[in-house]
C-alpha positions in Angstrom: 25.1 23.7 13.2 22.7 21.2 14.9 19.3 22.0 16.2 20.4 21.6 19.8 23.4 23.9 19.3 21.2 26.6 17.6 18.6 26.4 20.3 21.0 26.5 23.1 22.7 29.7 21.6 19.3 31.3 21.0 18.2 30.6 24.6 21.5 31.9 26.0 20.9 35.1 23.9 17.4 35.5 25.2 18.3 35.2 28.8 16.7 37.9 30.9 13.5 38.1 29.0 10.2 37.0 30.7 10.1 33.2 30.7 6.8 33.1 28.7 8.4 35.2 25.9 11.4 32.9 25.8 9.2 29.9 25.6 7.1 31.3 22.8 10.2 32.3 20.8 11.9 28.9 21.3 8.7 27.1 20.3 8.5 29.2 17.2 12.1 28.3 16.1 11.5 24.7 17.1 8.6 24.7 14.6 11.0 26.1 11.9 13.3 23.1 12.5 10.3 20.7 12.5 8.9 22.1 9.2 12.4 22.1 7.6 12.9 18.5 8.5 9.4 17.6 7.2 10.4 19.3 3.9 13.5 17.1 3.7 16.0 19.7 4.8 18.9 18.9 7.2 19.3 20.7 10.7 22.4 22.4 9.3 20.5 23.8 6.3 17.6 25.2 8.5 20.0 26.7 11.0 21.9 28.3 8.1 18.7 29.7 6.7 17.7 31.2 10.1 21.0 32.9 10.5 23.3 33.6 13.4 21.5 32.7 16.7 23.2 35.4 18.7 22.2 38.2 16.2 18.7 36.8 16.0 18.5 36.8 19.9 19.7 40.5 20.0 17.0 41.5 17.3 14.4 39.5 19.2 15.4 41.2 22.5 15.0 44.6 20.8 11.7 43.7 19.4 10.5 42.3 22.7 11.5 45.5 24.5 9.8 47.5 21.8 6.6 45.5 22.3 6.9 46.0 26.1 7.2 49.8 25.5 4.1 49.8 23.3 2.1 48.0 26.0 3.2 49.7 29.1 4.3 53.2 27.8 6.3 53.7 31.0 9.8 55.4 31.4 11.3 52.0 32.4 10.0 50.3 29.3 11.1 53.3 27.1 14.6 53.1 28.5 14.8 49.4 28.0 13.6 49.8 24.3 16.1 52.6 23.7 19.0 50.5 25.1 18.0 47.5 23.2 17.9 49.3 19.9 21.2 51.2 20.7 22.8 47.9 21.6 21.8 46.6 18.2 23.1 49.8 16.6 26.4 49.8 18.5 27.2 46.5 17.0 26.5 48.0 13.6 28.7 51.0 14.3 31.6 49.3 16.0 31.8 46.2 13.8 30.0 46.6 10.5 30.7 50.3 9.8 34.5 49.9 9.6 34.1 46.8 7.5 31.7 48.6 5.1 34.0 51.7 4.9 36.8 49.3 3.9 34.8 47.6 1.2 33.5 51.0 -0.2 37.1 52.4 -0.2 38.3 49.2 -2.1 35.4 49.5 -4.6 36.3 53.2 -5.2 40.0 52.3 -5.7 39.3 49.5 -8.1 36.8 51.8 -10.0 39.6 54.4 -10.3 42.0 51.8 -11.5 39.5 50.6 -14.0 38.9 54.2 -15.4 42.7 54.7 -15.6 43.2 51.4 -17.5 40.4 52.4 -20.0 42.2 55.8 -20.7 45.5 54.0 -21.0 43.9 51.6 -23.5 42.4 54.6 -25.5 45.8 56.3 -25.5 47.5 53.1 -26.8 44.8 52.8 -29.4 44.9 56.4 -30.7 48.6 57.4 -30.3 50.5 54.0 -30.1 50.8 53.7 -33.9 52.6 57.1 -34.1 55.4 56.1 -31.6 56.6 53.0 -33.4 56.0 50.5 -30.7 57.6 47.1 -30.6 55.5 44.8 -32.8 54.3 47.6 -35.0 51.3 49.8 -35.1 48.9 46.8 -35.2 50.2 45.7 -31.8 49.5 49.1 -30.4 45.9 49.2 -31.8 45.0 45.7 -30.7 46.7 46.3 -27.3 44.6 49.5 -26.8 41.4 47.7 -27.8 42.4 44.8 -25.3 43.0 47.3 -22.5 39.6 49.1 -23.1 37.7 45.9 -23.4 39.2 44.5 -20.3 38.5 47.6 -18.3 34.9 47.6 -19.6 34.5 44.0 -18.5 36.0 44.8 -15.1 33.7 47.7 -14.7 30.7 45.5 -15.5 31.8 43.0 -12.8 32.4 45.9 -10.3 28.9 47.2 -11.0 27.4 43.8 -10.3 29.2 43.5 -7.0 28.2 47.1 -6.1 24.5 46.3 -6.8 24.8 43.1 -4.7 26.3 45.2 -1.8 23.5 47.7 -2.1 20.9 45.0 -2.0 22.5 43.5 1.1 22.5 46.9 2.8 18.9 47.5 1.9 17.9 44.1 3.3 19.9 44.8 6.5 18.2 48.2 6.9 14.8 46.6 6.5 15.5 44.3 9.4 16.2 47.3 11.6 13.3 49.2 10.2 11.0 46.3 11.2 12.1 46.7 14.7 11.6 50.5 14.8 8.5 50.8 12.7 6.0 50.2 15.6 7.8 52.9 17.7 7.7 55.4 14.8 4.0 54.9 14.2 1.5 57.1 16.1 
């Protein structure tokens, strides 16, 4: 994404905020692009590092309304802050929660399959030689060891994926906490 496209989408998302606030935010993100270009990064790399401009605008709008509420402490400012944070949360609930539930269900399903494969391998290893399998008892023992090793490897990969998912969720939660923290403090 180019600098102009990023800034246009950011300005569009910030529409409705006070003009001085929009000017300050836009100047800050223009500085990110200027600093990135000075460091030898392309516009696309800087835009990618900054993230989705629509999502960024929603977070900045929520932060701006929270700041307004801290300054004014009026019912109108409080309502605007609540609706801004709820709007941010509604996207999480309507879009991200079903995706996250699908990912978690898939991870659990794969985990169960890995455990079953490990026990199938253990059964092949322990009982296979007594059932006269094709290829002889050595085939059963080696096949059982192979199943157990493969399922242990798959379990390790699944663990790494699960840790990455948890780290992403913690990062995402910190973004929202950063917005809510000033309202929670006395």
